[in-house]
C-alpha positions in Angstrom: 0.0 0.1 0.0 1.4 3.4 -1.1 1.6 6.3 1.3 -0.5 9.3 0.5 1.3 12.4 -0.6 -0.2 15.9 -0.9 2.4 18.4 -1.9 1.9 22.0 -1.1 3.9 25.3 -1.1 5.3 26.8 2.1 2.5 29.3 2.2 -0.1 26.6 2.0 1.6 24.6 4.7 1.9 27.7 6.8 -2.0 28.2 6.6 -2.5 24.4 7.2 -0.4 24.6 10.4 -1.2 28.1 11.6 2.4 28.9 11.6 4.5 31.5 9.7 6.2 30.6 6.5 9.5 31.0 8.2 8.6 28.3 10.6 7.9 25.9 7.7 11.3 26.7 6.1 13.0 26.1 9.5 11.3 22.8 10.1 12.4 21.7 6.6 16.0 22.8 7.3 16.0 21.0 10.6 14.7 17.8 9.1 11.3 17.9 10.8 9.5 17.8 7.4 10.4 16.5 4.0 11.2 19.0 1.1 10.5 18.0 -2.4 12.4 20.2 -4.9 14.2 23.4 -4.0 13.9 27.2 -4.3 10.5 28.4 -5.5 9.6 25.0 -6.8 10.0 23.4 -3.2 6.9 21.6 -1.9 6.2 20.0 1.4 3.9 16.9 2.1 0.8 18.0 4.1 0.3 14.4 5.1 3.4 14.5 7.3 2.0 17.5 9.3 -1.1 17.8 11.5 -3.4 20.6 10.7 -3.9 23.5 13.2 -7.1 23.5 15.3 -9.5 26.1 14.2 -12.8 27.5 15.5 -16.0 27.5 13.5 -15.0 30.8 11.8 -11.7 29.3 10.7 -9.5 31.2 13.2 -6.5 29.3 14.6 -7.2 28.3 18.2 -4.1 26.1 18.5 -1.2 26.0 15.9 0.3 22.7 15.0 3.1 21.6 17.4 6.5 21.2 15.9 7.1 17.8 14.4 10.0 15.9 16.0 13.4 16.2 14.6 14.3 12.8 12.9 17.7 11.2 12.3 19.4 13.5 14.8 21.1 12.6 18.0 21.5 15.0 20.9 24.8 15.0 22.6 24.7 16.2 26.1 28.2 17.2 27.3 27.1 18.5 30.7 28.6 16.2 33.4 
């Protein structure tokens, strides 16, 4: 069974998540979400990201929490 992919621009993902576009770019640079393409042609998979919670008028009541960073190991040097 193939996974569902719904590619969208950073602006579309920003609306979906209730977050600024800069946050979407940061999440992509941190490896939290997958980027397909680059530059102005970059697209992000909406199926990887939960939508923001909105009221009946469409206003954001709770933005999407940041997805976890994948493939990264934290090194704690404090001893």
